Residue, then its C-alpha position, 0 to 999 in steps of 0.5 A: m382650428q380651421v376647416s377646409s374642404l376640397n373634393e369633399v375631403k375635410i382638412y383640419s388645420l391644427s396650427a391655425g390661430r394666434s399663438l400667445p407669448e411665453w412671457l404672459s402670465d396664466r392670469k392674462k392668458r385666461a383673460l385673453q381666452k375669455k375676450d378673444v374668440d380666436v384664442r379660445r378656439r385655437i388648439e395647441l397640439i404640441q407646445d412651442f411647435e415653432m422656430p424663431t424665424v424659419s423652419t427648413k426640415i422636419k422628420v419623425s423618428r422611426d418609433g414615432q415618439y419624437i419629431m425633430a425640426v431644424g431652422t434659423y435664426k440662429p441655426r438650431v435643432r429642436c426635438y419634440d416628445t409626442y408623449q409629453l406634447s412638448q419640447k424635449f430639448e433644443r441645440c444650437l449649431d455653428s452653421e445652417v443645416v442643409t438636411f439631416e438624418i435620424l440613424s437610430d429609432d429614437y433621437s440618440k444618433i443624428v447626422f447633420l449636413q451643414c452648408g459649410r461642408f461640415v458633417e456633424f454627428h450628435s448622440q443622446h447627450g449632444h455634440y459628438y463629432k464633426t468632419r468635413i467633406p471636400k465639396f459642398g454637399r446638398d443631400f446624403s443617404y445612409h446605407y444600413p448594411s455597410c454603415d456608409l454615408y453617401f454624400v452628393g453635392a457640387s461635384s461629379e463624385v459621390y463621397r462615402l464615409n464609413l461609420e464603422q471604420g471611421r474613415f472615407l472610402n473610395s468615391l463613386q465617379t459619376d458622369a454628372s457635373e453636379s448632383n442635387v438629391c439621392d435616396i437608397n431603396p429600403v428593400h434591395f438597397l439600390f442607390a439612386m441620385g438625381t443630377a443637375e442635367g435631369k438624369v437619375e443614376c442608379w448604383d449597386p453599393r455591393t459592386r460600386n458600379r452603375v447599373g442604370l441611367l434614366d433621362c427624366a428631363l426628356s420624359s418630363v416635357t409633354a405637349d402641355t409643358e412650357i419650360d424655359s430651361l433644362p429640368s434638373i432633379s430636385a426630389l427623389k423617393f423610393d416606394g417599395a422594391l420597384n417604384m420610384a418618384v422623381g421631382t423636377s425643378t420645373g414642377q413635374v413629378l414622374l413615377y417610374d417602374l424600375r424595370s422600364s425607362n419610360p415613366l408610368i405617369v407624369k404629373d405637372h403642378h403647373y406652377g413652374l416651381p421646383i418640387k421640394s418633397i415627395q411622400f407615398q401614402r400606401q393605404l389609398d395609393l396616393i402620392i403627396s408632392a409639394d412645391s413651395r406654394i402647394i401640396k397636392m395629393w393624387n392617385k399614383d395609378t390615374g393621376k387624378i387629384f385627391t385633394s390639395m392644400e395651399p398654406e399661407y407661407d412658402i413650404n420648405d419640407v413636408c413630413l407625413y406621420p407614419n400610419s396616420g392622417m397627420l401631415m406636418t410642414a416646415n415653412e418660411a414662417p416661425k410656426m410649423n403647420i400641422y394638418y389632420i386629414p381623417v380620410l388618410g387615416p386615424a389620428p396618432k395614438w398620442c393625440s387620439f382625441l382628435d378623432n372625437l373632436t372632428e366627429e363632433l365638428e361634423e355633427n354640429p357644423e358651425s356657421t362661418v363668420y361670413d354668414d352674418y355679413k353681406f358682400v356689396t360693391r360701391k355701386d350696390l351702396e349707391n343704389l341703396g343710398l348707403a354710400h355715405l357709410i364708406g369709411s365708417s365702422l359699419l362697412r369693412a373694406y374687402m377686395h373690390g367691395f365691402f362687408m356689411d351686416i346682413r340685417l342692415y342690408h335687408k332694412a336698407k333694401m326694404m326702404a330703398n325699394p318698398f315694392a320689392y315684394e310685388e316685383y318678386r310676386r310678378e316674377k314668380i307668376r311669370q315663371k309659372i306661366e313660362e313653365t305651363r307654356a313649355q308643356r304646349v305644342q312648340l311652334k316651329k317657324l318654317p321658311k317661306v320657300n320649301k316649307e315641306l322640305a324644311l318640315k322634313l329636315i326638322e322631323e329627321e333632325g328630331e329622330e337623329q337626336q333621339v338616336t344620338r342620345k341613346r348611342k351618346q354620339k355628337n349631334l350633326p349640324s342642321l341644314l336649316k342653320d347652315d349659312r351655305f344652304k340659307v339661300m335654298f329656303e329664301n330664293p324662290d328659284f330653289q323651290v322644289d318642283e314636285q310635279s317633275e318626272e325626276f322628283r316623282l320617280l325618286n319619291p314614289l310615296v311622295s303623295k302620301i307623305s306630302e299629304k301628311r306634311k300638308r295636314k301638319l302645316k295646316i295645323l301649325e298655321e292654325l296654331e300660329a293664328q290662334e296664338q296671335e289672337d289670344e296669347e294667354e289662351p292654352e293651346g290644344k294638342a296637335s293632331d296625332a294622325e301622323s303618329s297613328e298611321s303606320s309606314d307602308d310596307e314593301k308591297g304598298w311601295v311597289e304598287e305606288v311606283r307602278k301607279q306613278r309610272k302609269l301616270l307618267r306614261q299617260e301624261e307623255k302620251v297626251k303630250r305626244q298627241e298634242r305635239f302631233k296635232e300642232d305639227q299637222q297644223t303648221l305649214l312647212k316653208p323652204q329655207f335658204f342658206e348662204i354659202k361663204e365665199g371661197e367655199e364650193f357647194r358639195s352635194f349630199k352624196d359625198s356625205a352619204k359616201k363617207q357614211k357608207l365608208m365608215k360602216k365598212t370594216l378596217g380590211d375593206r377600207l384598207k383595200l379601197e385605199e390601196k386601189l386609190g394609191t393612198l396606202n402602201v403595204s409592204d413586208t419587211t425583212v423581219g417579217s412584219k408589215q410596213a404601211t405608208f399612208k398618204l393623206k388626202k389634200s383638201e381643196q384649199q391645199k390643192k389650189q395653193q399647190e397649183a398656185e405655187k406650181q404656176h409661180r415656179q413655172e413663171r419664174k423659170a420662164l423669166r430666168r430663161s428669157a433673161s439668160h437668153l438676152k445676156s447671151k445675145r449681148g455677148r455675141g454682139r460685142r465680140f463681133h464688133 
């Protein structure tokens, strides 16, 4: 029996260990048990609980006495009696079983859906009747009130076979091209089927009408989901009257409330494999979902993982024994696994001894096989000088290294490194010294530029860290570690001038605070010098002058501001007196300015006139401009005012206009003289 633990949940594998051949005699079996530890420790809970090759489905009867399983090869069904802990009977079938259902409380009425479109009925004595459905079936469910079997498969129709009348009834026509699974609610008998398009159709068997449609493929795709194709429905299970779990072919499990079209929770197995089975564990509100690789147990309210199991072989089906902590699986292997999880519930009454057995194992835990061995790599063997043992019986190859006896490892290590104890002692002493150093005053390395500013930032950072710890907030990044402000503590051009007027007015208490920081800087410099002289000498504690002084109240702050302003006024008065003395001592000399070419000198009276004009009101300026003729104000027909302005021309524009006027006059004179000459010549020709 193997014991594993995940999330502090013990899982006992009752089918672990080698199984003995049936043809061995009792004497040889006893001899093997004495020699082989694995054979002696194995537990055979149910005799011959296996299949020849592969087991595909496993179920428990409603009375809990019989466990039935189907598998290959050859196709067969085996029934195990739990009261006798052995096999009750075995029946071979004509074709492989897709799924089966136990209709009675015991094994007396069984229905098998086979891969050749056959539906085979078995009674207590054996084969009873066989019929065929039109299309290949994939799953079926039994409706107890009407004795109808609902078959779904490679067709858009749901075939109904009434067992009371012994004939097929009208089929249910769905919108799906194919259907994979189906289930009937045990409370209100709602029929649900999962389609290949990723939808779930719900039908009312009483009216044979569809009452609901869920698009599970769209709801299963979340932000973290990676899919290559459209998810189809591969598993379906009801829990009570309102809850339904749906498994997809891409490895998601969706939990629905039938009153809502949105899932309550979506759980991803992260393997991308189809969900094979879904079971509900009501005592702990767990959902047990399984694909071919892993079985996961998780809380249906929060989705938190409770525990998980990864069998050695692929899983085909999972069956939870009712009202217990026993779990059985059908695998791609001859042996069917049985797990016992005490947290889920007690052991079944037919194997109540498991509770006592597991309690004894918990009280007396045995050491595992690997406790007596040491895992070493090839490099470790070379360092120990044992590389020549590779290939011998003293080393057992495992993954990227070897297992060797722990006693041999300790002897080889002592011979290879006889001073290991001295190194261990030195390391322990060094650790003790480091622990004592951690209790000393931690020296802060301050930058060369703006030391007081850096000390202020360090103090503020310590206060913020204490506040964020209480409030459980994230710490903000420090300016000292930020590359954007690195130059401020390296370049002397960024040195803060504490004697400037702006700094003193913004920081009225800077004098007292700077004195505290200067004392602290002096203490830090002394501690650094002391540590350089004697590194191992214990350091003293820093002065607690800063902690002993309380912060100034509002009155002291106002007095300090007044004092700083008075000092600033006195300094400004002294500076003005010095500047006045300098002005008296200096001799004023006349300065000459050169006028550019093309410009005329204007007296200062013009600028004075402009200044006087600008001081007048808008009404006075308008009256003055009307007198000068630069402004014309007139009434319009609508009753509003219309103003026409004439812009004043500059001297350069006036000169240009005069030159143009003179040029036009000269051209007119030339044209007149030319026309006069032409008229004289014409008269002379006519005369001749």
